[in-house]
N, CA and C of each residue as an Amber inpcrd file, in Angstrom:
protein
   552
 -12.0820000  30.9490000  12.5720000 -13.3370000  29.8920000  12.4560000
 -13.4250000  28.8520000  13.5660000 -14.0950000  28.7780000  14.3390000
 -14.3380000  27.4380000  15.1890000 -14.6490000  26.3070000  14.5850000
 -13.8160000  25.1360000  15.0390000 -14.2350000  23.7800000  14.4690000
 -15.6210000  23.2300000  14.8290000 -16.0250000  23.8500000  16.3310000
 -17.5620000  23.1340000  16.1580000 -18.5890000  24.1460000  15.6220000
 -19.4810000  23.5750000  15.4300000 -20.6670000  24.4140000  15.1290000
 -22.0700000  24.1600000  15.6190000 -22.1880000  22.7670000  16.5030000
 -23.0950000  22.4100000  17.0690000 -24.4560000  22.3280000  16.3410000
 -24.4710000  22.3220000  15.0890000 -25.4350000  22.0160000  14.0550000
 -25.6360000  20.5420000  14.0290000 -24.8440000  19.8580000  14.4510000
 -24.9950000  17.9490000  14.5050000 -25.2000000  17.5650000  15.4510000
 -25.4810000  18.4660000  16.6370000 -25.9950000  18.0970000  18.2030000
 -27.0580000  17.2170000  18.0770000 -27.9900000  17.5210000  16.9240000
 -29.1340000  16.7370000  16.9150000 -29.1040000  15.4320000  16.0700000
 -27.9370000  15.1150000  15.7550000 -27.7730000  13.6630000  15.3530000
 -27.7010000  13.7650000  13.5890000 -27.7030000  15.0930000  13.0580000
 -28.0010000  15.3520000  11.5470000 -26.8190000  15.7060000  11.1880000
 -26.6810000  15.8980000  10.3310000 -25.2860000  16.5450000   9.3770000
 -25.8740000  17.2650000   7.9290000 -25.1320000  18.3070000   7.5930000
 -25.5230000  19.0000000   6.2000000 -24.5910000  18.7300000   5.0920000
 -25.4610000  18.0750000   3.9320000 -24.7840000  17.8510000   2.6820000
 -24.8480000  19.2190000   1.6900000 -23.7650000  18.9890000   1.0360000
 -23.4090000  20.2200000   0.0580000 -24.6290000  20.3050000  -0.8200000
 -25.4460000  21.2460000  -0.8110000 -26.8010000  21.6810000  -1.6060000
 -27.7250000  21.8990000  -0.3410000 -27.0040000  22.0540000   0.7330000
 -28.4830000  22.6890000   1.6100000 -28.9690000  21.3290000   2.4050000
 -29.2680000  20.2740000   2.1180000 -29.9830000  19.0840000   2.7950000
 -29.2110000  18.9200000   3.9030000 -30.2120000  18.2780000   5.0570000
 -29.8380000  17.6380000   6.4040000 -30.0850000  16.5650000   6.1920000
 -29.3450000  15.6530000   6.5630000 -29.6720000  14.0190000   6.5860000
 -29.0580000  13.1740000   8.0950000 -29.4350000  12.3400000   8.5240000
 -29.0740000  11.5780000   9.7030000 -27.4770000  11.5480000   9.6010000
 -26.7030000  11.3700000  10.5610000 -25.6950000  11.1160000  10.5630000
 -25.7430000   9.6760000  10.2430000 -26.6280000   8.5770000  10.7330000
 -26.4660000   7.1690000  10.4540000 -26.8160000   6.8900000   9.4100000
 -27.2290000   8.0840000   8.4950000 -27.7350000   7.3650000   6.7260000
 -26.3540000   6.7300000   5.8470000 -27.1260000   5.9260000   4.8580000
 -26.0880000   5.0180000   4.0090000 -25.0280000   6.1140000   3.3810000
 -25.6720000   7.2980000   2.8570000 -24.7830000   8.4520000   2.2560000
 -23.6650000   8.8880000   2.9110000 -23.6410000   9.2780000   4.5530000
 -22.8080000   9.3710000   5.5580000 -21.7860000   8.5350000   5.8280000
 -22.4090000   7.4030000   5.7230000 -21.6080000   6.2220000   6.1820000
 -20.8140000   6.0300000   5.0660000 -21.4330000   5.9890000   3.7620000
 -20.0190000   5.7610000   2.6460000 -19.1010000   6.5340000   2.6290000
 -19.4700000   8.3570000   2.5520000 -18.0570000   9.2040000   2.8110000
 -17.3600000   9.0330000   3.9320000 -17.9600000   8.6500000   4.9340000
 -16.9360000   8.5080000   6.0670000 -16.3290000   7.2420000   6.0860000
 -16.4340000   6.2780000   5.3410000 -15.8530000   5.5410000   5.0530000
 -15.1920000   5.6050000   4.2520000 -15.0020000   6.6200000   3.0480000
 -13.9680000   6.9500000   2.1170000 -13.1160000   7.8150000   2.9860000
 -13.4670000   8.3690000   3.9110000 -12.4630000   9.2840000   4.7900000
 -11.6950000   8.6910000   5.5060000 -12.2440000   7.4840000   6.1800000
 -11.3580000   6.3360000   6.9910000 -10.2950000   5.7610000   6.1500000
 -10.6190000   5.4960000   4.6850000  -9.8220000   5.0070000   3.6350000
  -8.4790000   5.8900000   3.3290000  -8.8770000   7.3890000   3.1760000
  -8.0690000   8.1910000   3.1040000  -7.2940000   8.4500000   4.2090000
  -7.5360000   8.3230000   5.5350000  -6.5410000   8.0610000   6.3630000
  -5.7700000   6.9320000   6.6740000  -6.1570000   5.9270000   6.3820000
  -5.4160000   4.5630000   6.2350000  -4.2500000   4.6170000   4.9450000
  -4.6560000   5.3000000   4.0990000  -3.6750000   5.5230000   3.0330000
  -2.6080000   6.6980000   3.4590000  -3.0400000   7.1710000   4.5670000
  -2.2530000   8.3900000   4.7700000  -1.1250000   7.8930000   5.8080000
  -1.5950000   6.5850000   6.5950000  -0.9970000   5.9190000   7.6660000
   0.3410000   4.9470000   6.3030000  -0.3530000   4.4670000   5.5180000
   0.6310000   4.0790000   4.7480000   1.6080000   4.3860000   4.1930000
   1.2960000   5.9060000   3.7280000   2.5460000   6.7440000   3.2160000
   3.4450000   7.0170000   4.4250000   3.3810000   6.7310000   5.6550000
   4.2600000   7.0630000   6.5840000   5.1720000   5.8500000   6.6650000
   5.1250000   4.6070000   6.2790000   5.2330000   3.4310000   6.3050000
   6.5270000   2.9490000   5.4270000   7.4790000   4.2080000   4.5690000
   8.4440000   4.1120000   3.9650000   8.3240000   3.1900000   2.2310000
   7.2080000   3.6120000   1.7920000   6.9000000   2.9500000   0.3690000
   7.8360000   3.5870000  -0.5960000   7.8380000   2.5560000  -1.4010000
   8.3220000   2.7240000  -2.9480000   8.0400000   4.2150000  -3.3660000
   8.7190000   5.0320000  -3.8680000   8.6630000   6.3760000  -4.2100000
   7.4560000   6.6010000  -5.4090000   7.3840000   5.2940000  -5.9820000
   6.5930000   5.3330000  -7.2750000   5.3340000   5.0190000  -6.5250000
   4.9760000   3.9990000  -5.4020000   3.6940000   4.1000000  -4.9000000
   3.1250000   4.9290000  -3.9660000   4.1330000   5.4800000  -3.1700000
   3.8520000   6.7220000  -2.4250000   3.3190000   7.8480000  -3.5510000
   3.9480000   8.2870000  -4.6800000   3.4810000   9.4820000  -5.6920000
   1.9790000   8.9390000  -6.0250000   1.7960000   7.7360000  -6.4460000
   0.5670000   7.4310000  -6.7300000  -0.5170000   7.7420000  -5.6380000
  -0.1680000   7.1330000  -4.5180000  -1.2890000   7.3570000  -3.2010000
  -1.4060000   8.8030000  -2.8030000  -0.3110000   9.4070000  -3.3020000
  -0.6670000  11.1000000  -2.8820000  -1.7180000  11.6110000  -4.0030000
  -1.7170000  11.0010000  -4.9460000  -2.6730000  11.4100000  -6.0190000
  -3.9840000  10.7890000  -5.6760000  -4.1140000   9.6520000  -5.2410000
  -5.0960000   8.9530000  -4.8000000  -5.9530000   9.7710000  -3.7640000
  -5.0950000   9.9800000  -2.4880000  -5.6710000  10.9310000  -1.5480000
  -6.3480000  12.0150000  -1.9650000  -5.8260000  12.6480000  -3.2750000
  -6.7190000  13.9640000  -3.6020000  -7.6930000  13.4520000  -4.1510000
  -8.1700000  12.4370000  -4.8760000  -9.1260000  11.8670000  -5.5670000
 -10.1250000  11.3030000  -4.7030000  -9.6050000  10.9120000  -3.5390000
 -10.7970000  10.4410000  -2.5860000 -11.4920000  11.3630000  -1.8180000
 -10.4380000  12.8150000  -1.7250000 -11.5180000  13.6190000  -1.3490000
 -12.5570000  14.1530000  -2.6190000 -12.4800000  13.9830000  -3.4510000
 -13.3300000  14.4780000  -4.3100000 -14.3570000  13.4720000  -4.4760000
 -14.1330000  11.9750000  -4.2520000 -15.1440000  11.0340000  -4.0380000
 -15.9530000  11.2960000  -2.9860000 -15.3540000  11.8640000  -2.0370000
 -15.9600000  11.8120000  -0.5930000 -16.8550000  13.5840000  -0.8520000
 -16.6780000  14.0950000  -1.5020000 -17.3940000  15.4580000  -1.5350000
 -18.3160000  15.2940000  -2.4300000 -18.2450000  14.3920000  -3.2740000
 -19.3770000  13.8840000  -4.2050000 -20.3650000  13.2660000  -3.4950000
 -20.1090000  12.3120000  -2.8000000 -21.0070000  11.7700000  -1.8260000
 -21.6710000  12.5730000  -0.9100000 -21.0630000  13.3720000  -0.4820000
 -21.5210000  14.3240000   0.6190000 -22.4810000  15.4440000  -0.0090000
 -23.0090000  15.1790000  -1.2580000 -23.3210000  16.0570000  -2.0790000
 -24.9900000  15.6980000  -1.8250000 -25.7150000  16.8030000  -1.9610000
 -27.3020000  16.2750000  -2.4660000 -27.2480000  15.9590000  -3.8220000
 -28.0480000  14.4230000  -4.1740000 -28.2960000  14.2580000  -5.6120000
 -28.5120000  15.3270000  -6.6390000 -27.6360000  15.1190000  -7.6460000
 -28.0710000  16.3290000  -8.6890000 -27.8950000  17.6500000  -8.7520000
 -26.9530000  17.9210000  -7.2850000 -26.1730000  19.3550000  -7.3180000
 -24.6650000  19.0820000  -7.6410000 -24.1650000  17.5740000  -7.9580000
 -22.8440000  17.1730000  -8.4110000 -21.9760000  18.3660000  -9.0580000
 -22.6480000  18.9790000 -10.1490000 -21.9300000  19.7720000 -11.0140000
 -21.8010000  21.3690000 -10.5410000 -22.0890000  21.2320000  -9.1500000
 -22.2430000  22.8340000  -8.6560000 -20.4640000  22.5940000  -7.8480000
 -20.4030000  21.2090000  -7.7050000 -19.1410000  21.5460000  -6.4790000
 -17.8960000  22.1020000  -7.2580000 -16.9250000  22.8960000  -6.6490000
 -15.7290000  23.2840000  -7.5020000 -14.8030000  22.5370000  -7.5780000
 -14.9270000  21.5110000  -8.0630000 -13.6030000  20.6340000  -8.4290000
 -14.0400000  19.9280000  -9.9280000 -13.1800000  18.9850000 -10.3270000
 -13.1920000  17.9010000 -11.5220000 -13.7870000  16.7140000 -11.1040000
 -14.7220000  16.2590000 -11.1830000 -15.1700000  15.0970000 -10.7280000
 -14.6120000  13.9480000 -11.0050000 -14.8410000  13.0450000 -10.5250000
 -14.1090000  11.4860000 -10.9730000 -14.8540000  11.1190000 -12.3280000
 -13.6610000  10.7040000 -13.4100000 -14.2430000  10.4070000 -14.4990000
 -13.5310000   8.7630000 -15.1050000 -13.8170000   8.4640000 -16.2120000
 -13.0700000   6.7930000 -16.4590000 -11.5170000   7.3290000 -16.6810000
 -11.1330000   8.3450000 -16.9100000  -9.6080000   8.3810000 -17.1640000
  -8.8880000   8.2280000 -15.7000000  -9.7090000   8.4780000 -14.6360000
  -9.2810000   8.5680000 -13.3390000  -9.0190000   6.9550000 -13.0870000
 -10.0530000   6.0570000 -13.3840000  -9.5410000   4.5800000 -13.2620000
  -8.7550000   4.1590000 -14.0130000  -8.5490000   4.7390000 -15.2900000
  -7.5200000   4.1760000 -16.4960000  -6.3270000   4.3250000 -15.7850000
  -6.1260000   5.6500000 -14.8260000  -4.7240000   5.6390000 -14.1960000
  -4.2570000   4.8980000 -13.4390000  -5.2540000   4.2370000 -12.3390000
  -5.1000000   3.3330000 -11.7390000  -4.8290000   2.1850000 -12.0280000
  -5.4700000   1.7450000 -13.5190000  -5.2750000   0.4880000 -14.1830000
  -3.6000000   0.5650000 -14.7220000  -3.0580000   1.4340000 -15.0500000
  -1.7940000   1.9730000 -15.7430000  -0.8590000   1.6970000 -14.3760000
  -1.2030000   2.2260000 -13.2820000  -0.4040000   1.9020000 -11.7280000
  -0.2070000   0.5780000 -11.6130000  -1.5010000   0.0910000 -11.6160000
  -1.7540000  -1.6230000 -11.2450000  -0.7000000  -2.4040000 -12.1880000
  -0.8050000  -2.1140000 -13.4520000   0.1660000  -2.8570000 -14.4250000
   1.6600000  -2.5030000 -14.4960000   1.9690000  -1.1420000 -13.7160000
   3.6370000  -0.9220000 -13.5840000   3.9770000  -1.4980000 -12.1110000
   2.6970000  -1.9800000 -11.2040000   3.2690000  -2.7580000  -9.9240000
   3.6230000  -3.9200000 -10.3630000   2.9290000  -4.4240000 -11.1090000
   2.6290000  -5.9880000 -11.6430000   4.0810000  -6.4700000 -12.2400000
   4.3760000  -5.6550000 -12.9680000   5.7570000  -5.6460000 -13.6660000
   6.8990000  -6.3910000 -12.8240000   7.0490000  -7.4270000 -13.3930000
   8.1060000  -8.3940000 -12.7120000   7.6930000  -9.5010000 -11.3400000
   6.5200000  -9.4080000 -10.8430000   5.9480000  -9.7540000  -9.5670000
   5.6880000 -11.1310000 -10.0770000   5.8820000 -12.1620000  -9.5830000
   5.8540000 -13.5160000  -9.6040000   4.0800000 -13.6650000  -9.7990000
   4.0670000 -14.6440000 -10.5110000   2.1260000 -15.1930000 -10.8990000
   1.8770000 -15.2020000  -9.3010000   0.4450000 -15.0270000  -9.4020000
  -0.4000000 -15.7070000  -8.0730000  -0.7110000 -17.0440000  -8.3210000
  -0.4990000 -17.6780000  -7.7470000  -0.7600000 -19.1530000  -7.6580000
  -1.6850000 -19.6770000  -6.3700000  -1.7100000 -18.4850000  -5.3300000
  -2.7030000 -18.9630000  -4.2470000  -3.2740000 -17.5660000  -3.8660000
  -4.3390000 -17.6120000  -3.0540000  -4.7820000 -16.3520000  -2.0070000
  -3.7090000 -15.8990000  -1.2510000  -3.6280000 -14.7330000  -1.1800000
  -2.4890000 -14.1280000  -0.2250000  -3.2080000 -13.5900000   1.2660000
  -2.4170000 -14.0140000   2.1420000  -3.0840000 -13.4080000   3.4540000
  -2.2300000 -11.9250000   3.5160000  -2.7020000 -11.0600000   4.5110000
  -2.1510000  -9.7890000   4.5180000  -1.2510000  -9.9310000   5.4930000
   0.0530000  -9.6220000   4.9800000   1.2310000  -9.5580000   5.9960000
   2.5600000  -9.5120000   5.1740000   3.4850000 -10.0620000   5.3540000
   4.9580000  -9.8170000   4.7540000   5.7550000  -9.0940000   5.4340000
   5.5610000  -7.6330000   4.9290000   6.2880000  -6.2860000   5.4120000
   5.5180000  -5.4900000   6.0840000   6.1240000  -4.5330000   6.8180000
   4.8280000  -3.9250000   7.5520000   4.4320000  -2.7140000   6.7830000
   5.0010000  -2.4220000   5.6950000   4.3410000  -1.8520000   4.2440000
   3.1610000  -2.3520000   3.2970000   3.5430000  -3.7530000   3.3100000
   2.5090000  -4.5140000   2.6080000   1.4040000  -4.9490000   3.4920000
   1.2120000  -4.9450000   4.6760000   0.1860000  -5.1930000   5.9700000
  -0.6600000  -3.7130000   5.8410000   0.3030000  -2.3700000   6.0660000
  -0.5610000  -1.3080000   5.9340000  -1.3580000  -1.2950000   4.8130000
  -0.8420000  -1.6510000   3.3420000  -1.6050000  -1.3950000   2.3260000
  -2.5980000  -2.2540000   2.1830000  -2.4980000  -3.5960000   2.6790000
  -3.5910000  -4.6760000   2.9430000  -4.8330000  -4.3160000   3.8600000
  -4.4080000  -3.6590000   4.8760000  -5.5660000  -3.0190000   5.5330000
  -6.2590000  -1.7800000   4.7160000  -5.6220000  -0.9470000   4.2550000
  -6.1290000  -0.1410000   3.5780000  -7.0290000  -0.5390000   2.1480000
  -6.6870000  -1.8010000   1.8570000  -7.3760000  -2.5600000   0.6880000
  -8.5850000  -2.8650000   1.0640000  -8.9460000  -3.5250000   2.5950000
  -9.9510000  -3.9860000   3.2850000 -10.7460000  -2.7920000   3.6390000
 -10.3890000  -1.8250000   3.7180000 -11.1290000  -0.3370000   4.3090000
 -11.8680000   0.1770000   2.8380000 -11.2100000  -0.2370000   1.5500000
 -11.4280000   0.2320000   0.2180000 -12.3260000  -0.5720000  -0.0100000
 -12.6950000  -1.8840000   0.1920000 -13.7170000  -2.7820000  -0.1730000
 -15.2340000  -2.4710000   0.4460000 -14.9560000  -1.9220000   1.9340000
 -15.7090000  -1.4180000   2.5750000 -16.5610000  -0.2160000   2.3300000
 -15.6230000   0.6060000   1.9560000 -16.1120000   1.6950000   1.1240000
 -17.0260000   1.6160000   0.1620000 -16.4970000   0.6860000  -0.9380000
 -17.4410000   0.2270000  -2.2550000 -18.6360000  -0.2930000  -1.7020000
 -18.7780000  -1.2370000  -0.9050000 -19.8570000  -1.8820000  -0.5560000
 -20.7690000  -0.7230000   0.1670000 -20.1680000   0.2820000   0.8060000
 -21.3020000   1.2370000   1.5530000 -21.6020000   2.2220000   0.5510000
 -20.8640000   2.4210000  -0.5790000 -21.0900000   3.3810000  -1.8090000
 -22.5640000   2.5390000  -2.4380000 -22.4720000   1.4700000  -2.6360000
 -23.5450000   0.7060000  -3.4640000 -24.8510000   0.7040000  -2.4090000
 -24.6430000   1.1440000  -1.2200000 -26.1190000   1.4000000  -0.6050000
 -26.7930000   2.7150000  -0.8290000 -26.1160000   3.5030000  -1.2230000
 -26.7840000   4.8570000  -1.6610000 -27.4110000   4.8160000  -2.7870000
 -28.2030000   5.5990000  -2.8740000 -29.0360000   5.8350000  -3.9720000
 -28.0710000   6.9490000  -4.5610000 -28.2150000   6.8360000  -5.8630000
 -27.7280000   8.0110000  -6.9180000 -26.3800000   8.2340000  -6.9660000
 -25.5250000   7.1830000  -6.9040000 -24.5480000   7.1710000  -7.0280000
 -23.6040000   6.9300000  -8.2410000 -22.5200000   7.8530000  -8.8210000
 -22.6820000   7.7440000 -10.3090000 -21.4290000   6.7890000 -10.0130000
 -21.5020000   5.5970000 -11.3190000 -20.8250000   4.5860000 -11.5750000
 -19.6490000   4.5560000 -11.8970000 -18.9690000   5.9250000 -12.0980000
 -17.4770000   6.2040000 -12.0450000 -17.1370000   6.5070000 -10.6790000
 -17.6360000   6.7140000  -9.6930000 -17.0010000   6.6470000  -8.5730000
 -17.1040000   5.2630000  -8.0870000 -17.7250000   4.4000000  -8.4400000
 -17.3800000   2.9330000  -8.0700000 -16.5780000   2.2710000  -8.7480000
 -16.4410000   2.3750000  -9.8890000 -15.3470000   1.6780000 -10.3400000
 -13.9980000   2.1100000  -9.9970000 -14.0600000   3.6660000  -9.7210000
 -12.6530000   4.2630000  -9.0280000 -12.4010000   3.6130000  -7.9240000
 -13.1310000   3.5740000  -7.2950000 -13.0670000   2.5330000  -5.7010000
 -12.6820000   1.1800000  -5.9000000 -13.4050000   0.4620000  -6.7930000
 -13.1390000  -0.8490000  -7.0700000 -11.7880000  -1.0760000  -7.6670000
 -11.1310000  -0.1710000  -8.7780000  -9.8360000   0.0690000  -8.9940000
  -8.9050000   0.0320000  -8.1990000  -9.2680000   1.1340000  -7.2690000
  -8.1500000   1.2240000  -6.0890000  -8.0430000   0.2290000  -5.3490000
  -8.9620000  -0.5000000  -4.9510000  -8.6620000  -2.0650000  -4.0590000
  -7.6240000  -2.6490000  -4.6540000  -7.8090000  -2.9900000  -6.1980000
  -7.2690000  -4.0180000  -6.9220000  -5.4370000  -3.0270000  -7.0300000
  -5.2120000  -1.7260000  -7.0220000  -4.3070000  -1.2170000  -7.0250000
  -3.5730000  -1.4300000  -5.5140000  -4.2370000  -1.3520000  -4.1460000
  -3.7890000  -1.5010000  -2.8920000  -3.3170000  -3.1070000  -3.1020000
  -3.8290000  -4.0930000  -3.1360000  -3.5000000  -5.2870000  -3.3590000
  -2.3750000  -5.2660000  -3.9830000  -1.6930000  -4.8920000  -5.3620000
  -1.0280000  -5.2170000  -6.1350000   0.2650000  -4.2320000  -5.5460000
   0.0350000  -3.1160000  -4.8600000   1.1170000  -2.4030000  -4.3060000
   1.7550000  -3.1570000  -3.1260000   0.7800000  -3.7530000  -2.3000000
   1.4830000  -4.4230000  -1.3860000   2.3210000  -5.9060000  -2.0000000
   1.5620000  -6.5290000  -2.8780000   2.7800000  -7.4820000  -3.3710000
   3.8750000  -7.0850000  -3.8090000   3.9710000  -5.7650000  -4.4370000
   5.0090000  -4.9580000  -4.8450000   6.1790000  -4.5940000  -3.5070000
   5.5960000  -4.2790000  -2.7370000   6.4270000  -3.8710000  -1.4720000
   6.9200000  -5.1130000  -0.9720000   6.3730000  -6.2250000  -0.3610000
   7.0650000  -7.0940000  -0.3040000   7.9160000  -7.9200000  -0.8580000
   7.8460000  -7.8120000  -2.5990000   8.8630000  -8.0480000  -3.5720000
  10.2490000  -7.1040000  -3.3010000   9.8250000  -6.0560000  -3.5390000
  10.9650000  -4.8920000  -3.3070000  11.6960000  -5.0950000  -1.9180000
  11.2760000  -5.6280000  -1.3270000  11.8520000  -5.9680000   0.5250000
  12.7250000  -7.6220000   0.4700000  12.1580000  -8.2600000  -0.8450000
  12.4330000  -9.7440000  -1.3870000  11.8540000 -10.5210000   0.1860000
  10.8590000  -9.9810000   0.4550000   9.7280000 -10.7910000   1.2290000
   8.8730000 -11.3990000   0.6530000   8.6170000 -12.8990000   0.7780000
   7.6620000 -13.6310000  -0.2000000   6.2280000 -12.9870000   0.3700000
   5.0940000 -13.0670000  -0.4430000   3.5840000 -12.9840000   0.2710000
   3.6360000 -14.1480000   1.1760000   2.4750000 -14.0440000   1.8580000
   2.1700000 -14.8160000   2.9100000   0.9180000 -15.7040000   1.9390000
   1.1160000 -16.8100000   1.5950000   0.2170000 -17.6540000   1.1100000
  -1.3210000 -18.1640000   1.9050000  -1.9650000 -18.3770000   1.4350000
  -2.8970000 -19.1050000   2.5460000  -3.3930000 -20.4130000   2.0230000
  -3.0210000 -21.0760000   2.9120000  -3.2280000 -22.6550000   2.4180000
  -3.9740000 -23.1400000   3.2820000  -5.0020000 -23.7490000   3.0090000
  -6.4140000 -24.5000000   3.8240000  -6.0780000 -25.5800000   4.5920000
  -6.2510000 -25.5930000   5.6770000  -6.1140000 -26.7600000   6.5090000
  -7.3750000 -27.8220000   6.8110000  -7.1350000 -28.6460000   7.2510000
  -8.1700000 -29.4840000   7.4930000  -8.4050000 -28.9750000   9.1870000
  -9.4760000 -29.3090000   9.3860000  -9.9200000 -28.5610000  11.0360000
  -9.3830000 -29.4990000  11.9530000  -8.6990000 -29.0290000  12.8770000
  -8.1580000 -29.8970000  13.7430000  -9.0430000 -30.6160000  14.6810000
  -8.8980000 -32.1130000  14.7490000  -9.8140000 -32.9030000  15.5810000
  -9.4050000 -32.3060000  17.2430000 -10.6710000 -32.6530000  17.9970000
 -10.8090000 -32.4650000  19.0200000 -10.0100000 -33.6360000  20.0190000
């Protein structure tokens, strides 16, 4: 099978269920951003994460394929997808992972800048892409709330996992301290 089909040369792409839409549509932007998020998480997983975080992210990558598939589906045809769709228990699993990551972390007393260790910085980058994916999903008509909740919870997990990676390496989170503007 060839990787190119030429069917998108006119600026459209096909959705599961048969419809064609412009590649610049909100739906394509949303599932494209979810795909970008999945790639960023793949990059995180190459950075030497804690085995628990890496294992959780392996599952997340599978779930993001499900999110992307549903977003790439003609509304109303989701039940015909050959997979189990995102459900509330998937978000609950992320909440349990967040709770596990938070165990033993120092309390947050300030905003945190992305950084510290390379692992934490990678996770923070994935978190910002996750937030963009969430915003993109909210621009799409007919998106199930379970998808939005899952992606929202995922950004919380990525933030907490970044803090956990810094803690594991005995590197402090980078606090944000507002400064007065410099005088000319």
